[in-house]
GUKOL-943795 format. One record per residue (C-alpha): residue number from 1; residue in one letter; x negated, y negated, z negated. Coordinates in steps of 0.05 Angstrom, whole numbers, padded with zeros to 5 digits, m for minus. Each point is the difference from the previous one (the first is absolute). Layout:
<rs>
R / i / aa / x / y / z
R / NUM / A / X / Y / Z;
...
</rs>
This chain:
<rs>
R / i / aa / x / y / z
R / 1 / M / 00003 / m00001 / 00003;
R / 2 / T / m00058 / m00051 / m00023;
R / 3 / C / m00055 / 00026 / 00047;
R / 4 / N / m00002 / m00052 / 00055;
R / 5 / I / m00069 / 00007 / 00037;
R / 6 / S / 00004 / 00022 / 00076;
R / 7 / R / m00059 / 00056 / 00001;
R / 8 / P / m00005 / 00073 / 00004;
R / 9 / Y / 00015 / 00041 / m00070;
R / 10 / I / m00071 / 00021 / m00024;
R / 11 / G / 00029 / 00029 / m00063;
R / 12 / E / m00060 / m00017 / m00043;
R / 13 / N / 00021 / m00042 / m00060;
R / 14 / V / m00031 / m00055 / m00035;
R / 15 / T / m00024 / 00022 / m00066;
R / 16 / N / m00062 / m00003 / m00044;
R / 17 / K / m00061 / 00037 / 00014;
R / 18 / M / 00004 / 00031 / m00072;
R / 19 / P / 00071 / 00022 / m00018;
R / 20 / S / 00022 / m00015 / m00074;
R / 21 / F / 00059 / 00015 / m00040;
R / 22 / S / 00015 / m00005 / m00075;
R / 23 / R / 00042 / 00051 / m00036;
R / 24 / V / 00021 / m00060 / m00046;
R / 25 / R / 00043 / m00037 / 00050;
R / 26 / N / m00004 / 00032 / 00065;
R / 27 / D / 00021 / m00067 / 00039;
R / 28 / M / m00064 / m00033 / m00039;
R / 29 / I / 00045 / m00054 / m00029;
R / 30 / F / m00013 / 00006 / m00077;
R / 31 / K / 00030 / m00030 / m00058;
R / 32 / K / m00019 / m00022 / m00067;
R / 33 / G / m00023 / 00058 / m00044;
R / 34 / D / m00017 / 00040 / 00057;
R / 35 / A / m00072 / 00026 / 00008;
R / 36 / I / m00026 / m00022 / 00066;
R / 37 / E / m00028 / 00067 / 00023;
R / 38 / I / m00015 / 00004 / 00073;
R / 39 / F / m00037 / 00058 / 00040;
R / 40 / A / m00033 / m00004 / 00069;
R / 41 / F / m00022 / 00058 / 00038;
R / 42 / P / m00060 / m00018 / 00047;
R / 43 / A / m00019 / 00036 / 00061;
R / 44 / G / m00057 / 00032 / m00031;
R / 45 / R / m00027 / 00031 / m00068;
R / 46 / P / m00007 / m00058 / m00046;
R / 47 / V / m00062 / m00004 / m00045;
R / 48 / S / 00020 / m00066 / m00035;
R / 49 / C / 00046 / m00055 / 00009;
R / 50 / T / 00004 / m00078 / m00016;
R / 51 / W / 00059 / m00044 / 00009;
R / 52 / S / 00021 / m00073 / m00003;
R / 53 / L / 00064 / m00037 / m00007;
R / 54 / S / 00022 / m00067 / 00028;
R / 55 / L / 00067 / m00036 / 00008;
R / 56 / N / 00036 / 00013 / 00065;
R / 57 / M / m00030 / m00038 / 00056;
R / 58 / V / m00058 / m00024 / m00046;
R / 59 / S / m00068 / 00027 / 00013;
R / 60 / K / m00041 / m00011 / m00060;
R / 61 / P / 00014 / 00054 / m00056;
R / 62 / L / 00023 / m00015 / m00064;
R / 63 / L / m00012 / 00065 / m00027;
R / 64 / S / m00047 / 00065 / 00016;
R / 65 / G / m00019 / 00066 / m00031;
R / 66 / D / m00019 / 00072 / 00012;
R / 67 / A / 00049 / 00059 / 00023;
R / 68 / E / 00001 / 00069 / m00025;
R / 69 / T / m00014 / 00054 / 00051;
R / 70 / C / 00052 / 00061 / 00000;
R / 71 / V / m00010 / 00071 / 00016;
R / 72 / D / 00052 / m00002 / 00052;
R / 73 / Q / m00047 / m00055 / 00033;
R / 74 / S / 00038 / m00056 / m00015;
R / 75 / V / m00021 / m00062 / m00038;
R / 76 / R / 00042 / m00023 / m00062;
R / 77 / I / 00004 / m00074 / m00016;
R / 78 / L / 00029 / m00036 / m00058;
R / 79 / V / 00008 / m00067 / 00005;
R / 80 / P / 00012 / m00037 / m00062;
R / 81 / S / 00073 / m00032 / m00007;
R / 82 / E / m00018 / m00037 / m00057;
R / 83 / K / m00041 / m00048 / 00041;
R / 84 / L / 00051 / m00011 / 00052;
R / 85 / V / 00051 / m00053 / 00016;
R / 86 / P / 00063 / 00014 / 00040;
R / 87 / G / m00015 / 00004 / 00076;
R / 88 / F / m00024 / 00042 / 00053;
R / 89 / Y / m00074 / 00027 / 00008;
R / 90 / T / m00044 / 00031 / 00046;
R / 91 / L / m00050 / 00053 / m00025;
R / 92 / K / m00061 / 00010 / 00040;
R / 93 / I / m00033 / 00071 / m00008;
R / 94 / H / m00068 / 00017 / 00015;
R / 95 / V / m00019 / 00073 / m00003;
R / 96 / N / m00073 / 00029 / 00003;
R / 97 / L / m00006 / 00066 / 00038;
R / 98 / S / m00074 / 00003 / m00006;
R / 99 / E / m00060 / m00046 / m00012;
R / 100 / S / 00007 / m00022 / 00079;
R / 101 / K / 00074 / 00013 / 00012;
R / 102 / F / 00065 / m00042 / m00029;
R / 103 / L / 00072 / m00016 / 00015;
R / 104 / D / 00041 / m00056 / m00011;
R / 105 / G / 00070 / m00006 / m00009;
R / 106 / A / 00057 / m00042 / m00034;
R / 107 / A / 00067 / 00005 / m00033;
R / 108 / G / 00053 / m00050 / m00012;
R / 109 / F / 00045 / m00006 / m00065;
R / 110 / G / 00045 / m00042 / m00039;
R / 111 / Y / 00009 / m00014 / m00071;
R / 112 / E / 00062 / m00025 / m00035;
R / 113 / I / 00023 / m00035 / 00067;
R / 114 / D / 00063 / m00020 / m00030;
R / 115 / S / m00036 / m00053 / m00045;
R / 116 / I / m00039 / m00036 / 00059;
R / 117 / K / 00013 / m00065 / 00003;
R / 118 / F / 00003 / m00031 / 00069;
R / 119 / T / m00020 / m00069 / 00025;
R / 120 / E / 00065 / m00045 / 00018;
R / 121 / S / m00013 / m00028 / 00073;
R / 122 / K / 00071 / m00010 / 00024;
R / 123 / P / 00010 / m00069 / 00024;
R / 124 / A / 00056 / m00040 / m00027;
R / 125 / D / 00029 / m00006 / 00074;
R / 126 / F / m00014 / 00069 / 00027;
R / 127 / E / 00071 / 00024 / 00006;
R / 128 / S / 00023 / m00071 / 00028;
R / 129 / F / m00055 / 00003 / 00046;
R / 130 / W / 00020 / 00071 / 00029;
R / 131 / S / 00066 / m00017 / 00000;
R / 132 / K / m00008 / m00064 / 00044;
R / 133 / A / m00042 / 00046 / 00046;
R / 134 / K / 00061 / 00041 / 00007;
R / 135 / V / 00041 / m00054 / 00020;
R / 136 / S / m00048 / m00022 / 00054;
R / 137 / L / m00003 / 00073 / 00027;
R / 138 / S / 00078 / 00007 / m00001;
R / 139 / K / 00001 / m00059 / 00055;
R / 140 / I / m00044 / 00043 / 00041;
R / 141 / P / 00050 / 00052 / 00048;
R / 142 / L / m00031 / 00067 / 00004;
R / 143 / N / 00001 / 00008 / 00077;
R / 144 / K / m00006 / 00070 / m00005;
R / 145 / E / m00025 / 00048 / 00057;
R / 146 / E / m00004 / 00078 / m00004;
R / 147 / M / m00032 / 00042 / 00050;
R / 148 / F / 00016 / 00081 / m00001;
R / 149 / I / m00068 / 00037 / m00002;
R / 150 / K / 00023 / 00074 / m00003;
R / 151 / E / 00041 / 00048 / m00043;
R / 152 / M / m00046 / 00051 / m00048;
R / 153 / N / 00018 / 00074 / m00020;
R / 154 / D / m00023 / 00027 / m00067;
R / 155 / R / m00062 / 00027 / 00028;
R / 156 / E / m00021 / m00061 / 00037;
R / 157 / I / 00011 / m00042 / m00070;
R / 158 / S / m00046 / 00047 / m00028;
R / 159 / E / m00055 / m00001 / 00053;
R / 160 / Y / 00011 / m00078 / 00006;
R / 161 / N / m00009 / 00000 / m00081;
R / 162 / V / m00071 / 00038 / 00006;
R / 163 / K / m00029 / m00035 / 00064;
R / 164 / E / 00025 / m00075 / m00016;
R / 165 / A / 00029 / m00009 / m00072;
R / 166 / S / m00050 / 00024 / m00044;
R / 167 / I / 00045 / 00054 / m00032;
R / 168 / P / 00007 / 00070 / 00006;
R / 169 / E / 00047 / 00037 / 00041;
R / 170 / K / 00065 / 00005 / m00054;
R / 171 / Y / m00022 / m00021 / m00067;
R / 172 / D / 00070 / m00006 / m00026;
R / 173 / P / 00042 / 00049 / 00030;
R / 174 / Q / 00056 / 00000 / m00051;
R / 175 / G / 00010 / m00075 / 00012;
R / 176 / V / 00010 / 00011 / 00075;
R / 177 / K / 00071 / m00022 / 00026;
R / 178 / T / m00012 / 00007 / 00072;
R / 179 / E / m00033 / 00038 / 00051;
R / 180 / A / 00001 / m00058 / 00057;
R / 181 / V / m00014 / m00069 / 00004;
R / 182 / K / 00005 / m00055 / 00044;
R / 183 / L / m00065 / m00046 / 00005;
R / 184 / Y / 00007 / m00078 / 00026;
R / 185 / K / m00044 / m00055 / 00004;
R / 186 / I / 00027 / m00068 / m00032;
R / 187 / K / m00013 / m00073 / 00002;
R / 188 / F / 00031 / m00058 / m00036;
R / 189 / D / m00014 / m00071 / m00015;
R / 190 / S / m00029 / m00026 / m00068;
R / 191 / A / m00033 / m00057 / m00041;
R / 192 / G / m00060 / m00041 / 00029;
R / 193 / G / 00020 / 00016 / 00070;
R / 194 / M / m00017 / 00074 / m00007;
R / 195 / R / 00031 / 00054 / 00042;
R / 196 / M / 00000 / 00065 / m00041;
R / 197 / H / m00006 / 00066 / 00024;
R / 198 / G / 00018 / 00071 / m00031;
R / 199 / W / 00006 / 00068 / 00013;
R / 200 / L / 00075 / 00023 / m00011;
R / 201 / A / 00021 / 00069 / m00014;
R / 202 / L / 00076 / 00027 / m00004;
R / 203 / P / 00022 / 00065 / m00031;
R / 204 / A / 00046 / 00042 / 00046;
R / 205 / G / 00070 / 00002 / m00018;
R / 206 / E / 00057 / m00048 / m00016;
R / 207 / G / m00013 / m00059 / m00047;
R / 208 / P / m00007 / m00049 / m00031;
R / 209 / F / m00060 / 00021 / m00035;
R / 210 / P / m00042 / m00026 / m00052;
R / 211 / G / m00052 / m00045 / 00025;
R / 212 / I / m00079 / m00005 / m00024;
R / 213 / L / m00048 / m00049 / 00020;
R / 214 / V / m00070 / 00026 / m00002;
R / 215 / L / m00056 / m00046 / m00010;
R / 216 / P / m00078 / 00009 / 00023;
R / 217 / G / m00065 / 00006 / m00037;
R / 218 / A / m00049 / m00055 / 00006;
R / 219 / G / m00033 / m00015 / 00071;
R / 220 / C / 00017 / m00016 / 00068;
R / 221 / A / 00010 / 00062 / 00047;
R / 222 / K / 00052 / 00051 / 00020;
R / 223 / V / 00058 / 00019 / m00042;
R / 224 / P / 00031 / 00072 / m00002;
R / 225 / A / 00068 / 00005 / 00023;
R / 226 / P / 00046 / 00025 / m00059;
R / 227 / V / 00031 / 00059 / 00026;
R / 228 / E / m00013 / 00043 / m00064;
R / 229 / H / 00046 / m00055 / m00038;
R / 230 / A / 00053 / 00007 / 00054;
R / 231 / R / m00001 / 00078 / m00008;
R / 232 / H / 00009 / m00014 / m00075;
R / 233 / G / 00068 / m00031 / 00024;
R / 234 / Y / m00017 / m00077 / 00003;
R / 235 / V / 00006 / m00051 / 00052;
R / 236 / A / m00077 / m00018 / m00008;
R / 237 / L / m00037 / m00061 / 00026;
R / 238 / M / m00080 / m00007 / m00009;
R / 239 / L / m00017 / m00070 / 00012;
R / 240 / Q / m00067 / m00023 / 00030;
R / 241 / I / m00009 / m00063 / m00046;
R / 242 / H / m00046 / m00041 / 00051;
R / 243 / G / 00042 / m00016 / 00049;
R / 244 / M / m00029 / 00054 / 00048;
R / 245 / D / 00027 / 00058 / 00039;
R / 246 / V / m00001 / 00065 / m00040;
R / 247 / D / m00052 / 00044 / 00044;
R / 248 / L / m00043 / m00052 / 00034;
R / 249 / E / m00068 / 00036 / 00024;
R / 250 / K / m00039 / m00055 / m00039;
R / 251 / Y / 00019 / m00050 / m00051;
R / 252 / E / m00035 / m00063 / m00020;
R / 253 / T / 00008 / m00017 / m00075;
R / 254 / P / 00028 / m00072 / m00010;
R / 255 / N / m00053 / m00049 / m00032;
R / 256 / A / 00035 / m00020 / m00057;
R / 257 / Y / 00022 / 00074 / m00018;
R / 258 / L / m00018 / 00020 / m00072;
R / 259 / K / m00022 / m00068 / m00019;
R / 260 / C / 00018 / m00057 / m00046;
R / 261 / L / m00003 / m00070 / 00022;
R / 262 / G / 00017 / m00028 / m00063;
R / 263 / G / 00045 / m00055 / 00028;
R / 264 / R / 00075 / m00002 / 00006;
R / 265 / P / 00028 / 00077 / m00010;
R / 266 / E / 00041 / m00008 / 00062;
R / 267 / D / m00061 / m00004 / 00044;
R / 268 / E / m00027 / 00068 / m00027;
R / 269 / Y / m00003 / 00055 / 00042;
R / 270 / Y / 00050 / 00044 / m00039;
R / 271 / Y / 00051 / m00052 / m00004;
R / 272 / N / 00030 / 00017 / 00071;
R / 273 / V / m00019 / 00073 / m00010;
R / 274 / I / 00044 / 00008 / m00065;
R / 275 / L / 00059 / m00040 / 00044;
R / 276 / G / m00013 / 00052 / 00053;
R / 277 / C / 00014 / 00053 / m00045;
R / 278 / V / 00064 / m00039 / m00025;
R / 279 / Q / 00023 / m00007 / 00074;
R / 280 / A / m00010 / 00075 / 00012;
R / 281 / V / 00048 / 00017 / m00052;
R / 282 / N / 00050 / m00053 / 00032;
R / 283 / Y / m00012 / 00042 / 00063;
R / 284 / L / 00022 / 00064 / m00038;
R / 285 / K / 00058 / m00031 / m00027;
R / 286 / S / 00022 / m00025 / 00068;
R / 287 / R / 00003 / 00069 / 00026;
R / 288 / A / 00068 / 00036 / 00005;
R / 289 / D / m00034 / 00070 / m00018;
R / 290 / V / m00030 / m00024 / m00062;
R / 291 / D / 00038 / 00004 / m00064;
R / 292 / T / m00017 / m00065 / m00028;
R / 293 / K / 00019 / 00017 / m00075;
R / 294 / R / m00056 / 00056 / 00005;
R / 295 / L / m00070 / m00036 / 00019;
R / 296 / A / m00063 / 00019 / m00025;
R / 297 / V / m00075 / m00025 / 00011;
R / 298 / A / m00063 / 00039 / m00003;
R / 299 / G / m00075 / m00006 / 00009;
R / 300 / G / m00070 / 00015 / m00024;
R / 301 / S / m00056 / m00049 / m00017;
R / 302 / Q / 00020 / m00066 / 00034;
R / 303 / G / 00065 / 00028 / 00015;
R / 304 / G / 00007 / 00021 / m00070;
R / 305 / F / m00009 / m00076 / m00016;
R / 306 / L / 00042 / m00021 / 00057;
R / 307 / S / 00053 / 00047 / m00018;
R / 308 / I / 00004 / m00037 / m00072;
R / 309 / A / 00002 / m00069 / 00033;
R / 310 / T / 00055 / 00023 / 00049;
R / 311 / A / 00043 / 00031 / m00060;
R / 312 / A / m00008 / m00062 / m00042;
R / 313 / L / 00028 / m00048 / 00061;
R / 314 / C / 00052 / 00049 / 00023;
R / 315 / P / 00044 / 00023 / m00056;
R / 316 / E / 00038 / 00046 / 00051;
R / 317 / I / m00057 / 00044 / m00009;
R / 318 / K / 00023 / 00056 / m00042;
R / 319 / A / m00065 / 00041 / m00012;
R / 320 / L / m00064 / m00004 / 00019;
R / 321 / A / m00067 / 00046 / m00009;
R / 322 / S / m00064 / m00045 / m00006;
R / 323 / A / m00065 / 00047 / 00002;
R / 324 / I / m00068 / m00027 / m00018;
R / 325 / C / 00022 / m00074 / m00002;
R / 326 / Y / m00048 / m00046 / 00028;
R / 327 / Y / m00002 / m00073 / m00016;
R / 328 / G / 00014 / m00003 / m00069;
R / 329 / Y / m00020 / m00040 / m00061;
R / 330 / W / m00048 / m00042 / 00028;
R / 331 / P / m00025 / m00034 / m00067;
R / 332 / Y / m00034 / 00064 / m00017;
R / 333 / R / m00023 / 00012 / 00069;
R / 334 / D / m00030 / m00072 / m00005;
R / 335 / W / m00026 / 00013 / m00074;
R / 336 / S / m00036 / 00066 / 00017;
R / 337 / G / m00034 / m00028 / 00058;
R / 338 / L / m00030 / m00056 / m00044;
R / 339 / L / m00019 / 00052 / m00055;
R / 340 / N / m00035 / 00039 / 00052;
R / 341 / T / m00036 / m00061 / 00026;
R / 342 / R / m00022 / m00020 / m00072;
R / 343 / K / m00017 / 00075 / m00016;
R / 344 / T / 00044 / m00008 / m00061;
R / 345 / D / 00044 / 00057 / m00022;
R / 346 / G / 00061 / m00041 / m00016;
R / 347 / F / 00009 / 00037 / m00064;
R / 348 / D / 00024 / m00060 / m00043;
R / 349 / G / 00073 / 00013 / m00005;
R / 350 / G / 00022 / m00063 / 00037;
R / 351 / L / 00053 / m00005 / 00055;
R / 352 / P / m00026 / m00009 / 00069;
R / 353 / P / m00003 / m00077 / 00009;
R / 354 / F / 00051 / m00036 / 00051;
R / 355 / N / m00011 / m00073 / 00028;
R / 356 / R / 00060 / m00031 / 00034;
R / 357 / T / m00040 / m00054 / 00027;
R / 358 / D / m00052 / 00050 / 00034;
R / 359 / P / 00030 / m00005 / 00073;
R / 360 / R / m00019 / 00073 / 00016;
R / 361 / Q / 00030 / 00027 / m00066;
R / 362 / N / 00061 / m00040 / 00010;
R / 363 / S / 00014 / 00022 / 00071;
R / 364 / L / m00008 / 00073 / m00020;
R / 365 / S / 00056 / m00008 / m00053;
R / 366 / Y / 00051 / m00009 / 00051;
R / 367 / F / m00021 / 00067 / 00033;
R / 368 / D / m00020 / 00043 / m00065;
R / 369 / A / 00040 / 00068 / 00003;
R / 370 / M / 00004 / m00006 / m00074;
R / 371 / N / 00041 / m00066 / 00005;
R / 372 / F / 00044 / 00026 / 00054;
R / 373 / A / 00012 / 00060 / m00050;
R / 374 / S / 00038 / m00046 / m00047;
R / 375 / M / 00057 / m00009 / 00054;
R / 376 / V / 00007 / 00074 / 00017;
R / 377 / K / 00061 / 00029 / m00039;
R / 378 / A / 00006 / 00058 / 00049;
R / 379 / P / m00020 / 00075 / m00026;
R / 380 / V / m00072 / 00007 / 00022;
R / 381 / I / m00053 / 00060 / m00002;
R / 382 / M / m00075 / m00021 / 00005;
R / 383 / D / m00062 / 00045 / m00006;
R / 384 / V / m00072 / m00019 / m00023;
R / 385 / C / m00062 / 00036 / 00016;
R / 386 / L / m00051 / m00013 / m00063;
R / 387 / C / m00060 / m00003 / 00037;
R / 388 / D / 00027 / m00050 / 00057;
R / 389 / G / m00046 / m00047 / 00023;
R / 390 / P / 00045 / m00047 / 00042;
R / 391 / S / 00063 / 00008 / m00043;
R / 392 / P / m00035 / 00005 / m00068;
R / 393 / A / 00048 / 00033 / m00049;
R / 394 / V / 00005 / m00062 / m00052;
R / 395 / T / 00025 / m00044 / 00061;
R / 396 / V / 00047 / 00055 / 00021;
R / 397 / Y / 00025 / 00010 / m00073;
R / 398 / A / 00006 / m00075 / m00007;
R / 399 / V / 00051 / m00001 / 00059;
R / 400 / F / 00042 / 00060 / m00032;
R / 401 / R / 00001 / m00036 / m00069;
R / 402 / S / 00031 / m00062 / 00034;
R / 403 / L / 00053 / 00037 / 00036;
R / 404 / E / 00070 / m00025 / m00022;
R / 405 / S / 00026 / 00067 / 00026;
R / 406 / K / 00043 / 00041 / m00052;
R / 407 / Q / m00020 / 00071 / 00035;
R / 408 / K / m00079 / m00003 / 00012;
R / 409 / K / m00040 / 00059 / 00007;
R / 410 / I / m00081 / 00003 / 00004;
R / 411 / M / m00045 / 00055 / 00015;
R / 412 / W / m00070 / 00012 / m00022;
R / 413 / S / m00053 / 00031 / 00048;
R / 414 / P / m00064 / 00001 / m00044;
R / 415 / G / m00053 / 00023 / 00047;
R / 416 / T / 00026 / m00032 / 00065;
R / 417 / D / m00035 / m00061 / 00037;
R / 418 / H / 00059 / m00034 / 00042;
R / 419 / D / 00032 / 00055 / 00030;
R / 420 / I / 00067 / 00031 / 00023;
R / 421 / M / 00021 / 00054 / m00050;
R / 422 / F / 00058 / 00048 / 00032;
R / 423 / S / 00028 / 00015 / m00066;
R / 424 / F / 00019 / m00069 / m00010;
R / 425 / E / 00021 / m00009 / 00075;
R / 426 / R / 00055 / 00056 / m00017;
R / 427 / L / 00017 / m00033 / m00070;
R / 428 / A / 00011 / m00063 / 00035;
R / 429 / W / 00046 / 00031 / 00051;
R / 430 / K / 00041 / 00035 / m00051;
R / 431 / F / 00000 / m00066 / m00043;
R / 432 / L / 00026 / m00045 / 00064;
R / 433 / D / 00053 / 00051 / 00012;
R / 434 / Y / 00027 / m00001 / m00066;
R / 435 / E / 00000 / m00079 / m00010;
R / 436 / L / 00034 / m00008 / 00067;
R / 437 / S / 00050 / 00052 / m00015;
R / 438 / K / 00025 / m00038 / m00053;
</rs>
């Protein structure tokens, strides 16, 4: 559901080189009173092992020690919890296999995360700013076009998944609702003079069907057709957010993309991108084959961020799945970067600073997934990779904690670095089906 990369399916996961686990908390989210005991399995016979611990995203360690080598070829690390404050941590593991050979690994964990305090950065005019943006968008007609591409049967969908959509043939057979879909290319007008492009996939049978907007990860490239989503019974729109066709042979990344100008928020690149996502919801609502009371949005990484932003601005969205959400909690991101420049550990218990008068920080606050989350009331399912680089655990959790949703779930993947988990994907399909059936 949230995978949005156009490339062949490889099947290799993005995990740490040294698998780790805890018998105390299998999700590695420890509570007060827990022994923070972590085992790691190096790909070799451990002779000795040392470890160091730092705050999430911070390079300089705040604690270090020796690990115990065990008879099952694992290493046992015991972190003194009395020296920790609520937060997310990165545990770096150095295993000596001989005098000349060694292996390095890492593990992530959380400690007393319900007690984490987050820096507030939401602008006072955040909601009115985006409300005005939606008013301006409402004056732009869709001028929609669609072009039929082909019909696809069950076998062709499975083959397409592996060759083009970076997912297995049929990873969720119990969720399949139809064995035939129709595929279209669509276009519509949006903010900033952009002509948005997308793939539209329709399930076989009589509608109306639930609708789902699928949003891509970072980059400027081809996007896969959401035929698996249609096979799950949804009218599915996969949006190319840059105003370019969905399957060009070559893409030029816009100069302003993933940069912060630090001026007026309306001049930032994501301003028109987010409004393009809102217009995509308007497109789905305009279709007679879509049940407008059963609308969902989903995406991973950048798509996870955009799904939060879209649900915040579109109250007609009834459920969403946001995986490894990017672009969240910018005060912490900026603070950790400063700590790394200064080579300090940041372990003073204080909150990351936020300066409204700083043009960059002010502008980013209008696009922080954490600030959009405070407007989301629809049911949400999210996941977190505890060893994630692009979407660090503390930033994703800040988004989750900020959600106003009464029904919200978060799933933890302890040893994974910014990857898709098909167990989460299956749960997400069940979650959306359930919430949209109410």
